[in-house]
C-alpha positions in Angstrom: -3.4 -1.0 45.3 -6.8 -2.2 46.8 -8.4 -4.6 44.5 -11.4 -2.4 43.9 -9.2 0.5 42.6 -7.3 -1.8 40.3 -10.6 -2.9 38.7 -12.1 0.7 38.7 -14.9 -0.3 40.9 -17.0 2.8 41.7 -20.1 2.9 44.2 -21.3 5.4 41.7 -22.7 4.1 38.3 -20.3 4.7 35.7 -21.9 5.8 32.6 -20.4 5.3 29.3 -21.1 5.5 25.5 -19.6 3.3 22.9 -20.3 2.5 19.4 -21.4 -0.5 17.4 -22.3 -1.8 14.1 -26.0 -2.5 13.5 -27.5 -5.2 11.4 -27.9 -2.5 8.8 -24.1 -1.7 9.1 -24.7 1.7 10.2 -23.1 3.0 13.4 -24.8 4.1 16.3 -24.2 5.1 19.9 -25.7 3.4 22.9 -25.9 4.2 26.6 -25.4 1.6 29.0 -25.3 1.7 32.6 -22.2 -0.2 33.9 -21.7 -1.3 37.6 -18.4 -2.5 37.3 -15.5 -2.1 34.8 -12.6 -4.4 35.2 -9.0 -3.6 33.7 -7.2 -6.2 35.4 -5.2 -8.4 32.8 -6.0 -12.0 32.4 -4.1 -14.1 30.2 -6.9 -16.4 28.7 -7.2 -19.5 30.6 -7.4 -22.9 28.8 -11.1 -23.2 29.8 -11.9 -20.1 28.4 -10.5 -20.6 24.8 -12.1 -24.0 24.9 -15.4 -22.5 25.9 -15.3 -19.9 22.8 -14.2 -22.8 20.4 -17.1 -25.0 21.6 -19.8 -22.3 21.0 -18.1 -21.9 17.6 -18.0 -25.4 16.8 -21.2 -26.2 17.9 -22.8 -23.4 15.7 -21.4 -24.3 12.6 -22.0 -28.3 13.0 -25.7 -27.2 13.6 -25.7 -25.4 10.2 -23.9 -28.4 8.5 -26.5 -30.7 10.2 -29.5 -28.6 9.1 -28.4 -28.3 5.5 -28.2 -32.2 5.2 -31.6 -33.2 6.8 -34.0 -30.1 6.1 -35.1 -28.6 3.0 -36.0 -24.8 2.3 -39.3 -24.8 3.8 -37.9 -26.3 7.1 -39.2 -29.7 6.4 -37.4 -32.6 7.8 -36.5 -35.0 4.9 -38.1 -38.1 6.2 -41.0 -40.5 6.1 -43.6 -38.8 8.5 -45.1 -41.0 10.8 -47.7 -40.9 14.0 -46.8 -42.9 17.2 -44.8 -43.2 20.0 -42.1 -45.3 18.3 -41.4 -42.9 15.5 -43.6 -39.9 15.6 -43.7 -36.0 15.1 -41.9 -35.3 18.5 -38.8 -37.4 17.1 -38.6 -34.8 13.9 -38.4 -31.4 15.9 -36.0 -33.3 18.5 -33.3 -33.0 15.5 -32.9 -29.5 16.6 -32.6 -30.6 20.4 -30.5 -28.1 22.3 -30.3 -25.4 19.6 -32.3 -22.8 21.6 -30.1 -23.2 24.5 -26.9 -22.9 22.2 -28.1 -19.8 21.0 -29.1 -18.3 24.3 -25.8 -19.2 25.5 -24.0 -17.1 23.0 -24.1 -19.2 19.8 -24.2 -17.7 16.3 -27.6 -15.9 15.1 -27.7 -18.3 12.3 -28.7 -21.1 15.2 -31.7 -19.1 16.0 -32.8 -18.6 12.3 -32.3 -22.2 11.6 -34.3 -23.8 14.6 -37.0 -21.2 14.0 -37.3 -22.2 10.4 -37.1 -25.9 11.4 -40.0 -25.4 14.0 -42.3 -23.5 11.5 -41.6 -26.3 8.8 -42.3 -28.8 11.5 -45.7 -27.4 12.3 -46.8 -27.2 8.7 -45.4 -30.5 7.8 -47.1 -32.4 10.4 -50.4 -30.6 9.8 -50.2 -31.8 6.4 -49.0 -35.2 7.3 -52.2 -37.7 8.2 -52.8 -41.2 9.3 -54.9 -43.5 7.4 -55.6 -46.2 10.3 -55.4 -43.9 13.3 -58.5 -42.2 13.7 -57.8 -38.9 15.5 -55.0 -38.1 13.2 -56.7 -38.6 9.9 -57.1 -34.8 9.4 -53.5 -34.3 10.5 -51.4 -35.2 13.1 -51.1 -31.6 14.4 -54.5 -29.6 14.6 -54.2 -25.9 15.4 -50.2 -26.4 15.6 -50.1 -28.7 18.2 -50.2 -32.9 18.5 -53.9 -33.9 18.6 -53.7 -36.5 21.3 -50.5 -38.3 22.8 -48.8 -38.7 26.2 -46.6 -36.1 27.7 -43.6 -38.3 27.6 -43.5 -37.6 24.0 -45.4 -34.2 23.7 -42.7 -32.8 25.9 -39.9 -34.1 23.6 -41.8 -32.4 20.9 -42.2 -29.2 22.5 -38.8 -28.7 23.9 -37.6 -26.3 21.1 -40.4 -24.5 21.2 -40.7 -23.7 24.7 -37.2 -22.8 24.8 -37.3 -20.2 22.1 -38.2 -17.6 24.4 -34.9 -17.4 25.9 -33.7 -15.8 22.7 -36.8 -14.2 21.4 -39.5 -13.4 23.9 -40.8 -10.6 21.9 -41.7 -12.9 18.8 -45.4 -12.4 18.0 -46.0 -16.2 17.0 -44.3 -17.6 20.0 -46.6 -15.5 22.3 -49.7 -16.3 20.2 -48.8 -20.1 20.1 -48.1 -20.0 23.8 -51.3 -18.7 24.6 -53.0 -21.2 22.6 -51.1 -24.2 23.7 -51.6 -23.2 27.3 -55.2 -22.8 26.4 -55.8 -26.4 25.8 -55.2 -27.1 29.5 -56.9 -24.2 30.9 -60.0 -25.2 28.8 -59.8 -22.2 26.7 -60.7 -24.2 23.7 -64.0 -26.1 23.7 -62.6 -28.5 21.3 -59.8 -29.4 24.2 -61.2 -30.1 27.1 -58.3 -31.8 28.7 -58.7 -30.4 32.2 -61.2 -31.3 34.8 -61.2 -28.3 37.4 -63.5 -29.9 39.8 -61.2 -32.9 40.3 -58.0 -30.8 39.3 -57.1 -33.6 36.8 -56.0 -33.8 33.1 -58.3 -36.5 32.2 -56.2 -38.9 30.2 -52.7 -39.6 29.4 -53.3 -38.9 25.8 -54.5 -35.4 25.4 -53.8 -32.6 23.1 -55.5 -30.0 20.8 -58.3 -32.4 20.2 -59.1 -33.1 23.8 -58.4 -36.4 25.7 -58.7 -39.9 24.5 -61.5 -41.5 27.0 -61.2 -45.0 26.2 -58.4 -47.6 26.5 -55.5 -47.4 24.2 -54.5 -50.0 21.7 -51.3 -50.7 20.0 -52.4 -49.1 17.1 -52.8 -45.7 18.9 -49.3 -45.9 19.8 -47.4 -47.7 16.8 -49.2 -45.7 13.9 -50.3 -47.3 10.9 -49.0 -50.2 9.1 -45.4 -49.7 8.1 -42.7 -51.7 5.7 -39.6 -52.2 8.0 -37.4 -54.9 7.1 -34.8 -54.1 4.8 -36.0 -50.2 4.7 -35.9 -48.9 8.3 -33.5 -49.4 11.3 -36.2 -48.8 14.3 -35.1 -47.1 17.4 -36.5 -49.9 19.7 -35.1 -52.8 17.6 -38.4 -54.0 16.1 -37.7 -56.1 13.0 -41.4 -55.6 11.8 -44.6 -53.9 12.2 -46.0 -57.0 14.1 -43.3 -56.4 16.5 -44.1 -52.7 16.6 -47.4 -53.6 17.7 -46.4 -56.1 20.2 -44.3 -53.6 21.8 -47.5 -51.6 22.8 -49.7 -54.3 23.3 -49.9 -53.7 27.1 -50.0 -49.7 26.7 -53.7 -49.7 27.4 -54.5 -47.9 30.8 -54.2 -44.5 29.7 -57.6 -43.1 31.1 -57.3 -40.8 34.0 -54.2 -38.5 35.3 -50.6 -39.5 35.2 -47.7 -37.7 36.9 -46.2 -37.4 33.5 -49.0 -34.8 32.5 -47.5 -32.4 35.1 -44.9 -31.5 32.1 -47.6 -29.7 30.7 -47.1 -27.1 33.2 -44.5 -25.5 31.1 -47.1 -24.3 28.6 -48.8 -21.9 31.3 -45.4 -21.1 32.8 -44.2 -20.0 29.7 -47.6 -18.1 29.0 -47.1 -16.4 32.3 -43.4 -15.6 31.7 -44.4 -13.9 28.4 -47.4 -12.4 29.2 -47.4 -11.8 33.0 -51.1 -13.0 33.1 -51.6 -14.3 36.8 -54.4 -16.9 35.5 -51.5 -19.1 33.9 -49.7 -19.0 37.6 -53.0 -19.7 39.3 -53.6 -22.9 37.3 -50.2 -24.4 37.6 -50.4 -24.1 41.4 -53.9 -25.4 41.6 -52.9 -28.5 39.5 -49.7 -29.0 41.2 -51.3 -28.7 44.8 -53.6 -31.2 43.7 -50.7 -33.7 43.2 -48.9 -32.5 46.5 -52.1 -33.4 48.1 -52.4 -37.0 46.4 -48.7 -37.7 46.9 -49.1 -37.0 51.0 -52.3 -38.8 51.1 -50.3 -41.8 49.4 -47.8 -41.9 52.0 -45.4 -39.5 50.2 -45.4 -42.0 47.1 -46.7 -40.1 44.2 -49.6 -42.3 42.5 -49.4 -43.1 38.7 -53.2 -43.2 38.0 -56.1 -40.7 39.2 -59.5 -41.9 38.2 -61.6 -39.5 36.6 -63.7 -39.1 39.7 -60.6 -37.7 41.2 -59.6 -40.9 43.3 -56.2 -42.6 43.7 -56.2 -45.4 41.4 -59.7 -44.8 40.1 -59.1 -46.1 36.6 -56.9 -49.1 37.7 -59.2 -51.0 40.2 -57.9 -48.9 43.1 -54.2 -49.6 42.6 -52.2 -46.5 43.0 -49.0 -47.9 41.2 -51.1 -48.9 38.0 -51.5 -47.5 34.4 -49.2 -46.9 31.5 -46.0 -45.9 32.7 -46.7 -46.5 36.2 -44.8 -47.9 39.3 -45.7 -51.4 38.1 -45.6 -50.9 34.4 -43.0 -53.8 33.4 -43.7 -55.2 30.0 -42.0 -57.6 27.4 -39.8 -56.6 24.8 -40.8 -58.5 21.7 -37.8 -59.1 19.8 -35.9 -60.6 23.0 -38.6 -61.7 25.2 -36.8 -59.7 28.2 -38.6 -57.7 30.8 -38.4 -53.8 30.4 -39.4 -51.7 33.5 -40.8 -48.3 32.1 -41.9 -46.4 35.2 -42.1 -42.4 34.3 -43.5 -41.3 37.5 -40.5 -38.9 37.9 -41.4 -36.8 35.0 -44.0 -35.4 37.4 -41.1 -33.5 39.2 -41.4 -30.8 36.4 -44.4 -29.5 37.6 -43.4 -29.3 41.2 -40.3 -27.5 39.9 -42.4 -24.9 38.2 -44.4 -24.1 41.4 -41.2 -23.8 43.4 -39.8 -21.4 40.8 -43.0 -19.2 41.2 -43.2 -19.6 44.8 -39.6 -20.5 46.3 -41.9 -22.5 48.7 -40.3 -25.7 50.1 -43.5 -27.5 50.5 -43.5 -28.5 46.7 -40.0 -30.6 47.4 -40.4 -31.9 50.7 -42.7 -34.7 49.4 -40.0 -35.6 46.8 -37.4 -35.8 49.5 -39.9 -38.1 51.6 -40.6 -40.4 48.8 -36.8 -41.1 48.2 -36.5 -42.0 52.0 -39.6 -44.3 51.8 -38.6 -46.1 48.6 -34.9 -46.8 50.0 -36.3 -47.7 53.5 -37.5 -51.1 51.7 -33.8 -51.7 51.0 -33.0 -55.5 51.4 -29.7 -57.4 51.5 -29.0 -59.7 48.4 -25.9 -61.6 48.3 -24.3 -59.5 51.1 -24.8 -56.2 49.6 -27.8 -53.8 50.0 -30.2 -53.4 47.2 -32.9 -50.9 46.5 -36.2 -51.1 44.9 -37.5 -49.1 41.8 -40.9 -50.6 40.9 -44.0 -51.6 42.9 -46.6 -54.0 41.8 -49.3 -56.5 43.2 -46.7 -58.3 45.2 -45.2 -55.1 46.6 -41.7 -53.8 45.9 -39.5 -55.2 43.1 -36.8 -54.4 40.5 -33.9 -54.2 43.6 -30.8 -52.8 42.4 -27.5 -51.7 43.6 -28.2 -48.1 43.0 -30.5 -46.4 45.6 -33.7 -44.9 44.4 -32.8 -41.0 43.8 -35.3 -39.3 41.6 -35.5 -35.6 42.1 -32.6 -35.5 44.5 -30.4 -33.4 42.2 -33.1 -31.2 41.2 -33.8 -30.4 44.8 -30.2 -29.8 45.7 -30.0 -27.4 43.0 -33.0 -25.5 43.6 -32.5 -25.5 47.4 -28.7 -25.2 47.6 -29.5 -26.3 51.3 -26.4 -28.1 52.8 -28.3 -31.2 53.5 -29.5 -31.4 50.2 -26.1 -30.8 48.4 -24.4 -33.1 50.8 -26.1 -36.1 49.0 -24.6 -35.0 45.6 -21.3 -36.7 44.3 -18.8 -36.7 41.6 -18.3 -34.4 38.5 -19.5 -30.9 38.4 -20.9 -31.0 42.1 -17.4 -31.9 43.5 -15.9 -29.1 41.2 -18.7 -26.7 42.7 -18.3 -27.7 46.1 -14.3 -27.4 45.7 -13.6 -30.9 46.3 -13.2 -32.0 42.7 -10.2 -31.4 40.4 -9.3 -27.9 39.1 -9.0 -29.4 35.8 -12.6 -30.5 35.6 -13.9 -27.6 33.3 -11.2 -28.4 30.8 -12.1 -31.8 30.7 -15.8 -31.6 30.4 -15.3 -28.9 27.5 -13.1 -31.2 25.5 -15.5 -34.2 26.0 -18.3 -31.9 24.6 -15.8 -30.8 21.6 -15.2 -34.4 21.1 -18.8 -35.1 20.9 -19.5 -32.6 18.4 -16.6 -34.1 16.3 -17.9 -37.6 16.3 -21.5 -36.6 15.7 -20.5 -34.6 12.3 -18.1 -37.2 11.2 -20.7 -39.9 11.5 -23.5 -37.6 9.9 -21.1 -37.1 6.7 -21.1 -41.0 6.3 -24.8 -41.6 6.8 -25.9 -42.8 3.3 -29.7 -42.9 4.2 -32.3 -41.4 1.9 -35.3 -39.4 2.7 -37.4 -42.6 1.8 -35.4 -44.6 4.1 -35.1 -42.6 6.8 -37.5 -42.0 9.9 -37.9 -38.8 11.7 -35.6 -40.0 14.8 -33.0 -41.5 12.6 -30.9 -38.1 12.3 -31.1 -37.6 16.0 -28.1 -39.5 16.9 -26.0 -37.0 14.6 -27.5 -33.8 16.1 -24.3 -32.2 17.0 -25.6 -29.6 19.7 -23.5 -30.4 22.7 -24.2 -27.7 25.5 -24.2 -29.8 28.5 -20.7 -28.7 29.9 -21.6 -24.7 28.9 -25.0 -25.0 30.9 -23.2 -26.3 34.2 -19.8 -24.2 33.7 -21.2 -21.0 32.4 -24.8 -20.8 34.0 -24.4 -22.9 37.1 -27.3 -24.6 35.9 -29.1 -27.8 35.3 -28.6 -29.3 31.7 -31.9 -30.2 30.3 -33.0 -33.7 29.1 -35.2 -34.7 26.2 -38.1 -33.5 28.2 -36.4 -30.1 29.2 -39.0 -27.5 28.6 -37.6 -25.2 31.2 -34.0 -23.9 31.6 -32.9 -23.8 35.2 -29.7 -21.5 35.8 -28.2 -19.5 38.5 -26.9 -16.9 36.0 -27.9 -15.8 32.2 -25.7 -13.5 30.0 -26.9 -10.9 27.6 -25.0 -8.9 25.2 -26.3 -5.1 25.9 -24.5 -3.9 22.5 -25.8 -6.6 20.1 -29.0 -6.3 22.1 -29.3 -10.5 22.0 -29.4 -13.0 24.7 -25.9 -14.9 25.2 -22.6 -13.8 26.2 -20.8 -11.5 24.1 -18.3 -12.4 21.5 -14.6 -13.1 23.0 -16.2 -13.3 26.5 -16.2 -16.6 28.5 -17.6 -17.3 32.1 -16.9 -20.2 34.6 -19.0 -20.5 37.6 -16.9 -21.8 40.3 -18.6 -21.7 43.6 -22.4 -21.6 44.4 -24.6 -21.8 47.4 -28.0 -20.5 48.8 -26.7 -16.6 49.0 -24.0 -16.5 46.3 -22.4 -17.3 43.1 -18.7 -16.8 42.2 -17.9 -16.5 38.5 -14.9 -15.6 36.6 -15.4 -13.3 33.6 -12.5 -12.9 30.8 -12.5 -11.0 27.7 -9.9 -12.9 25.6 -9.9 -10.0 22.9 -6.6 -8.4 23.5 -7.5 -5.2 21.4 -11.4 -4.4 22.0 -13.4 -4.1 25.4 -16.5 -6.2 25.7 -19.7 -5.4 27.7 -21.8 -8.1 29.4 -24.9 -8.2 31.4 -25.5 -10.4 33.9 -28.9 -11.8 34.9 -29.9 -13.3 38.4 -31.5 -16.7 37.5 -32.4 -18.2 34.1 -35.8 -16.1 34.2 -34.7 -13.5 36.6 -36.3 -14.8 39.7 -33.5 -13.5 41.9 -32.3 -10.0 42.9 -28.6 -9.3 43.2 -27.8 -7.4 46.3 -23.7 -7.1 46.3 -21.0 -7.5 44.0 -17.4 -8.1 45.3 -13.7 -8.7 43.9 -11.2 -10.3 46.5 -12.2 -8.9 49.8 -13.9 -5.7 48.4 -17.7 -5.4 47.7 -20.3 -2.8 47.0 -24.2 -3.0 47.4 -26.1 -3.3 44.0 -29.9 -4.0 43.5 -31.8 -5.4 40.9 -32.0 -8.6 38.6 -29.2 -7.9 36.3 -25.8 -6.2 36.7 -23.7 -5.1 33.6 -19.8 -5.3 33.4 -17.2 -4.0 31.2 -14.2 -5.8 30.2 -11.1 -4.0 29.3 -9.1 -5.7 26.3 -7.7 -8.8 27.8 -9.1 -8.2 31.2 -10.7 -10.6 33.8 -12.0 -10.9 37.2 -13.4 -13.5 39.8 -16.5 -11.7 41.1 -18.6 -12.8 44.0 -22.5 -12.0 43.3 -24.7 -12.4 46.6 -28.4 -12.8 45.7 -31.9 -13.1 47.1 -33.5 -15.9 45.4 -37.1 -16.5 44.5 -38.1 -13.0 45.3 -39.3 -12.1 41.7 -41.8 -13.7 39.4 -39.9 -15.4 36.7 -40.1 -13.5 33.3 -38.7 -14.1 29.7 -38.2 -10.2 29.2 -34.6 -9.2 28.5 -32.8 -6.9 31.1 -33.4 -3.6 29.1 -37.0 -4.6 28.4 -38.2 -4.6 32.0 -37.9 -2.5 35.0 -36.0 -4.1 37.6 
């Protein structure tokens, strides 16, 4: 029997009705358009059982974590502080990865808990005030947003908020806040004139709802008010006293003018565009990223780390393109050890270029980053008979040579383009598995590693004896159990986010058309096994031996792609649209090849049934 006959694949769309139970426990019928019905039995693979267990364990662990460290208001039980060492961003980071977990198929309680934590966080840090830091004396948050801080930290504190749209894009508060927050950079708010449209710059590294800080920063701005340390707190950077906290930040002064990490702010108008469709948000992103692209090219395909208020490269750092806090030359002394720490965060700027690529699919936004890698590595020199590559640049030229080649952006570029030349640079782990050069056991190993991480973190949390008055906001972070890295890779064919991961880049996403929610339905599992520029191969399986399941597959994390064919074995049929729905009979599964045209749609957060494909 031909493969397509076995799985009941029909050129004509199959319509069927099925019953489900609503949240009000009332039975209702939904009509769902199904392109493919799978009835080929598939004994549940080990990876599928592990995937379902990891979703379950993550959800249960997050609930236990929330119960220990948050109160009924959603407030984090800690000593609230302002600053780059321990501050508001660290507080909401305790729910890092929870939005991704729910959007993958985690329990609905995860969504309820992190939304409660976000609401509590906004209120808690609006009420929290500084005594000595001048611009936070009336609240560390103003208009529900950080008053003034750099985007290295702003992005960490906004990741949970920015990813909520994956699960609840119709939430009125989310849409309202996203418009307001984006408006701080589109100059919608006269109190927050962060952006200079003439020179196309964000005017300071310190920016927020009270506008830019247009003076040199001091250690107090970064470290926050004086605090008792010894015997009470265990600071994340190892400082043993408030004096060492100030010493940590003594060189963090040159913050006036633009810096690449401000490109992380593009996530706000990107989200506003994906939630509302208003072109002005898209236009601003491209205007701002184009300006940075021009500067990068003008600087020999090296992104500068200071742009002056007059728009010139190095304009606030004596003409040095490599100057400024978190710049190419930003090497500082660790006060408690005397060692030199290299803190160059220029690579955070890639986030803006990725946003522009998501909106346009235009390689012109990635080519300067490829060339930057070539330029930096061309400065290689032999040390003790081995090649060493630079990672910093100062008054005396390139320095901080290591055996590891400079590679900032290469993985992101390879994932975005899927061009053979870009992908060929990727080595090890998931990339080898996707290229069918790695061990078939990789998915099982990766899922088991994340399960072990959940176990370790909850075990450690249960022995944590800190009390709210001896706990800083970042202290519980080391116990946050949400472990989704393997799920993002294996289920979605995506890029796992980091602490500044404001946008989730994936080749596929899943929705439950019965429960009308984001995430793969109960009992279903998915494994992306192959991927290139034109197609994705994914195995879908229903481990439930008694009941059918229906899953909607979306082309891209934000539906920027279109499906054009779906196939099983050597048979395929044409389809069209941003999503396709598959019905899996009890205990059934199949390996599907999904062909697609990429970056042909403007990205959106709307669910498949709420948009017109």
